[in-house]
VOBA-1610 file (N, C-alpha, C; in pm, whole numbers, padded with zeros to 5 digits, always signed):
BEGIN
Met+00084-00119+00000Met+00000+00000+00000Met+00088+00125+00000Lys+00047+00223-00074Lys+00117+00351-00076Lys+00045+00446+00019Phe+00121+00505+00112Phe+00061+00604+00201Phe+00027+00729+00121Leu-00088+00785+00150Leu-00134+00907+00083Leu-00112+01028+00173Glu-00105+01143+00111Glu-00098+01267+00188Glu-00240+01310+00221Pro-00268+01335+00348Pro-00405+01369+00386Pro-00446+01511+00350Gly-00350+01600+00328Gly-00385+01740+00305Gly-00427+01804+00435Glu-00478+01925+00425Glu-00521+01998+00545Glu-00653+01940+00594Leu-00657+01909+00722Leu-00779+01857+00786Leu-00813+01951+00901Arg-00908+02038+00875Arg-00941+02142+00972Arg-01091+02166+00971Asp-01144+02188+01089Asp-01285+02217+01109Asp-01292+02338+01202Gly-01280+02456+01146Gly-01279+02575+01231Gly-01163+02567+01327Glu-01193+02551+01456Glu-01088+02546+01559Glu-01013+02414+01567Leu-01073+02306+01522Leu-01012+02173+01534Leu-00926+02144+01412Glu-00803+02099+01439Glu-00710+02062+01333Glu-00656+01922+01360Leu-00648+01840+01255Leu-00584+01710+01265Leu-00445+01722+01204Val-00344+01682+01281Val-00205+01691+01236Val-00149+01549+01228Leu-00106+01509+01109Leu-00048+01377+01090Leu+00085+01370+01165Val+00096+01273+01257Val+00220+01259+01335Val+00293+01129+01307Asp+00226+01032+01245Asp+00294+00906+01217Asp+00219+00827+01111Arg+00296+00755+01032Arg+00244+00656+00938Arg+00305+00524+00983Arg+00221+00428+01012Arg+00272+00300+01060Arg+00258+00194+00950Pro+00370+00132+00913Pro+00365+00033+00805Pro+00295-00094+00849Pro+00250-00171+00752Pro+00184-00298+00786Pro+00286-00401+00834Asn+00233-00498+00908Asn+00311-00614+00948Asn+00219-00735+00931Pro+00209-00787+00808Pro+00115-00896+00780Pro+00134-01017+00871Ala+00257-01047+00909Ala+00282-01164+00996Ala+00211-01149+01130Arg+00194-01026+01176Arg+00126-01001+01304Arg-00018-00955+01284Gly-00065-00951+01160Gly-00202-00908+01133Gly-00221-00758+01147Ile-00114-00681+01131Ile-00121-00535+01148Ile-00130-00470+01010Val-00230-00384+00994Val-00251-00313+00868Val-00184-00176+00875Pro-00161-00112+00761Pro-00103+00022+00763Pro-00196+00118+00837Ala-00137+00218+00901Ala-00219+00310+00981Ala-00160+00450+00979Tyr-00250+00545+00998Tyr-00215+00686+01012Tyr-00255+00729+01153Leu-00168+00806+01218Leu-00198+00859+01351Leu-00196+01011+01345Phe-00304+01070+01391Phe-00320+01215+01391Phe-00337+01266+01533Gln-00279+01383+01561Gln-00309+01454+01684Gln-00428+01546+01657Leu-00513+01561+01756Leu-00619+01661+01752Leu-00563+01784+01823Arg-00571+01898+01755Arg-00520+02022+01814Arg-00624+02132+01802Val-00633+02210+01908Val-00718+02328+01912Val-00628+02443+01955Ala-00621+02546+01871Ala-00531+02660+01896Ala-00389+02611+01924Gly-00345+02509+01850Gly-00210+02457+01865Gly-00190+02363+01981Gln-00292+02347+02066Gln-00280+02262+02186Gln-00331+02122+02157His-00254+02022+02197His-00293+01882+02182His-00414+01854+02272Val-00522+01799+02212Val-00641+01768+02290Val-00681+01621+02279Gly-00611+01545+02194Gly-00643+01404+02178Gly-00579+01349+02052His-00626+01232+02011His-00573+01172+01888His-00681+01089+01820Val-00657+01064+01692Val-00743+00975+01613Val-00651+00899+01520Asp-00682+00773+01500Asp-00605+00697+01403Asp-00698+00625+01306Phe-00645+00607+01186Phe-00717+00539+01079Phe-00632+00421+01036Arg-00689+00303+01049Arg-00622+00179+01006Arg-00670+00150+00864Ala-00576+00167+00770Ala-00610+00168+00627Ala-00601+00031+00563Gly-00661-00066+00627Gly-00667-00202+00576Gly-00766-00280+00658Ser-00784-00405+00623Ser-00882-00486+00696Ser-00828-00626+00723Thr-00862-00675+00840Thr-00847-00815+00876Thr-00974-00851+00951Ser-01001-00978+00965Ser-01124-01016+01038Ser-01115-00971+01184Asp-00999-00982+01247Asp-00986-00936+01385Asp-01005-00786+01397Leu-00949-00712+01304Leu-00964-00566+01309Leu-01112-00528+01293Glu-01180-00589+01198Glu-01321-00558+01177Glu-01407-00601+01294Arg-01370-00707+01362Arg-01450-00757+01475Arg-01418-00690+01607Phe-01289-00662+01631Phe-01251-00619+01765Phe-01181-00484+01772Gly-01102-00448+01673Gly-01019-00327+01682Gly-01077-00205+01615Gly-01142-00224+01501Gly-01200-00112+01426Gly-01100-00043+01336His-01153+00022+01234His-01071+00100+01141His-01034+00236+01196Ile-01114+00285+01287Ile-01093+00417+01347Ile-01083+00400+01498Gly-00986+00469+01555Gly-00974+00476+01701Gly-00954+00621+01740Tyr-01008+00659+01854Tyr-00995+00799+01897Tyr-00993+00807+02048Ala-00934+00915+02096Ala-00934+00945+02239Ala-00920+01096+02253Val-00996+01151+02344Val-00989+01294+02374Val-00945+01306+02519Asp-00846+01391+02541Asp-00795+01411+02677Asp-00909+01457+02768Pro-00913+01408+02891Pro-01025+01439+02982Pro-01057+01587+02994Ala-00958+01673+02999Ala-00983+01817+03016Ala-01052+01880+02895His-01056+01807+02783His-01111+01865+02660His-01236+01793+02609Arg-01291+01709+02690Arg-01411+01635+02648Arg-01533+01726+02651Gly-01637+01683+02578Gly-01762+01758+02576Gly-01775+01853+02459His-01677+01856+02369His-01681+01944+02252His-01703+01866+02122His-01730+01737+02132His-01751+01650+02015His-01628+01644+01925Tyr-01508+01656+01984Tyr-01386+01652+01904Tyr-01368+01517+01834Ala-01403+01408+01899Ala-01387+01276+01835Ala-01477+01266+01712Glu-01602+01304+01727Glu-01694+01301+01613Glu-01645+01391+01500Arg-01603+01511+01535Arg-01557+01606+01434Arg-01431+01555+01364Ala-01342+01492+01441Ala-01219+01437+01382Ala-01252+01327+01282Val-01342+01238+01319Val-01380+01130+01226Val-01442+01190+01100Arg-01529+01287+01115Arg-01590+01350+00997Arg-01484+01412+00906Leu-01382+01474+00967Leu-01274+01532+00887Leu-01197+01424+00810Leu-01187+01305+00868Leu-01113+01196+00805Leu-01190+01125+00694Leu-01321+01135+00692Leu-01401+01053+00599Leu-01362+01071+00452Pro-01338+01192+00401Pro-01294+01201+00261Pro-01160+01129+00237Phe-01070+01138+00332Phe-00940+01069+00323Phe-00961+00918+00324Val-01051+00870+00408Val-01082+00727+00415Val-01139+00680+00281Arg-01227+00759+00222Arg-01284+00723+00091Arg-01175+00713-00016Arg-01074+00800-00007Arg-00963+00795-00103Arg-00888+00661-00096His-00900+00592+00016His-00839+00460+00031His-00931+00348-00017Gly-01047+00384-00072Gly-01136+00285-00131Gly-01237+00224-00036Phe-01251+00279+00082Phe-01347+00223+00178Phe-01489+00268+00146Ala-01581+00173+00150Ala-01724+00203+00136Ala-01793+00200+00271Ser-01730+00135+00369Ser-01781+00133+00506Ser-01663+00112+00600Leu-01684+00150+00724Leu-01583+00139+00830Leu-01643+00067+00949Trp-01555+00004+01026Trp-01594-00052+01155Trp-01530+00031+01266Ile-01610+00066+01364Ile-01562+00135+01484Ile-01607+00050+01601Thr-01516+00020+01691Thr-01552-00061+01808Thr-01527+00018+01936Cys-01600-00019+02039Cys-01579+00042+02170Cys-01633-00053+02277Asn-01595-00027+02398Asn-01646-00107+02509Asn-01793-00073+02534Pro-01873-00171+02573Pro-02015-00144+02597Pro-02041-00036+02702Asp-01951-00022+02799Asp-01974+00078+02905Asp-01917+00215+02870Asn-01862+00232+02750Asn-01808+00361+02707Asn-01919+00442+02640Thr-02000+00503+02723Thr-02118+00576+02675Thr-02081+00688+02579Ala-01975+00761+02609Ala-01935+00873+02523Ala-01896+00824+02384Ser-01822+00716+02375Ser-01782+00663+02245Ser-01903+00608+02170Arg-01993+00545+02241Arg-02115+00495+02176Arg-02197+00610+02119Arg-02207+00720+02194Arg-02280+00837+02143Arg-02210+00897+02022Thr-02076+00896+02024Thr-02001+00946+01908Thr-02036+00864+01785Cys-02036+00733+01798Cys-02072+00647+01686Cys-02213+00676+01636Glu-02305+00694+01727Glu-02444+00722+01689Glu-02455+00857+01619Arg-02386+00960+01670Arg-02391+01092+01605Arg-02330+01087+01465Leu-02232+00999+01444Leu-02174+00982+01312Leu-02268+00912+01214Gly-02373+00851+01267Gly-02466+00776+01182Gly-02430+00629+01170Ala-02339+00582+01255Ala-02300+00441+01252Ala-02411+00356+01314Thr-02418+00231+01269Thr-02519+00137+01316Thr-02455+00034+01407Leu-02513+00016+01525Leu-02467-00091+01614Leu-02511-00223+01553Val-02413-00306+01518Val-02442-00435+01455Val-02453-00543+01560Glu-02363-00541+01658Glu-02365-00645+01762Glu-02265-00611+01871Val-02277-00683+01981Val-02178-00681+02088Val-02115-00820+02088Val-01981-00824+02079Val-01912-00952+02067Val-01817-00973+02185Pro-01802-01098+02229Pro-01702-01126+02333Pro-01562-01124+02271Leu-01466-01074+02347Leu-01327-01078+02303Leu-01268-01214+02333Pro-01193-01272+02242Pro-01128-01400+02271Pro-01012-01378+02369Pro-00984-01476+02453Pro-00878-01461+02553Pro-00740-01432+02495Asp-00716-01465+02368Asp-00584-01438+02309Asp-00573-01298+02248Asn-00678-01217+02258Asn-00678-01081+02205Asn-00604-00988+02302Asp-00524-00895+02249Asp-00448-00805+02337Asp-00539-00716+02422Gln-00659-00684+02373Gln-00752-00604+02453Gln-00806-00685+02571Tyr-00822-00815+02551Tyr-00865-00903+02660Tyr-00758-00901+02770Ala-00632-00906+02728Ala-00521-00904+02825Ala-00520-00775+02906Arg-00574-00665+02849Arg-00582-00537+02921Arg-00707-00527+03008Gly-00792-00630+03005Gly-00909-00631+03092Gly-01042-00615+03022Asp-01043-00586+02891Asp-01169-00574+02818Asp-01226-00713+02793Arg-01359-00723+02791Arg-01422-00853+02769Arg-01518-00854+02651Glu-01571-00737+02613Glu-01666-00729+02502Glu-01639-00603+02422Lys-01685-00605+02296Lys-01677-00488+02210Lys-01810-00468+02139Cys-01854-00343+02135Cys-01966-00305+02049Cys-01908-00283+01911Arg-01974-00338+01811Arg-01931-00322+01671Arg-02029-00231+01598Tyr-01977-00115+01556Tyr-02055-00019+01480Tyr-02006-00015+01336Arg-02098-00016+01241Arg-02064-00003+01100Arg-02106+00135+01053Leu-02014+00204+00989Leu-02041+00336+00932Leu-02030+00323+00781Asp-02144+00332+00713Asp-02145+00326+00567Asp-02111+00463+00510Leu-02023+00464+00410Leu-01971+00589+00355Leu-02033+00625+00222Val-02114+00537+00166Val-02175+00565+00035Val-02324+00579+00048
//
């Protein structure tokens, strides 16, 4: 896969700044990924990443998009806005739909998925050999976001 240049990703005060491109590692089931910082007035407020490939584990447990907003900056819908800014870039990679996963008790992330228009498809148990299981997670909500 060839990494693409995302161009300027800005929504008024919110800016996504590309900080890393992570190459794939097929032997470990790792797809290429882009990592962006979320910045407001130059200040880091969180991050979002886009995993630009698919595996069954990624679609079931990890998701194509991951995001986190620093606690002091929550409540401004930065995660939702960041994902919306990324959608044209995601389409350039040929995606017609995305998977976003979160823990069932993560109400804020679930609301973000719903505001994006994603559909909750199911809640799945994590297998014991999954790295998220090792961190204490036991289930994932699977949301599908159709882009067409």
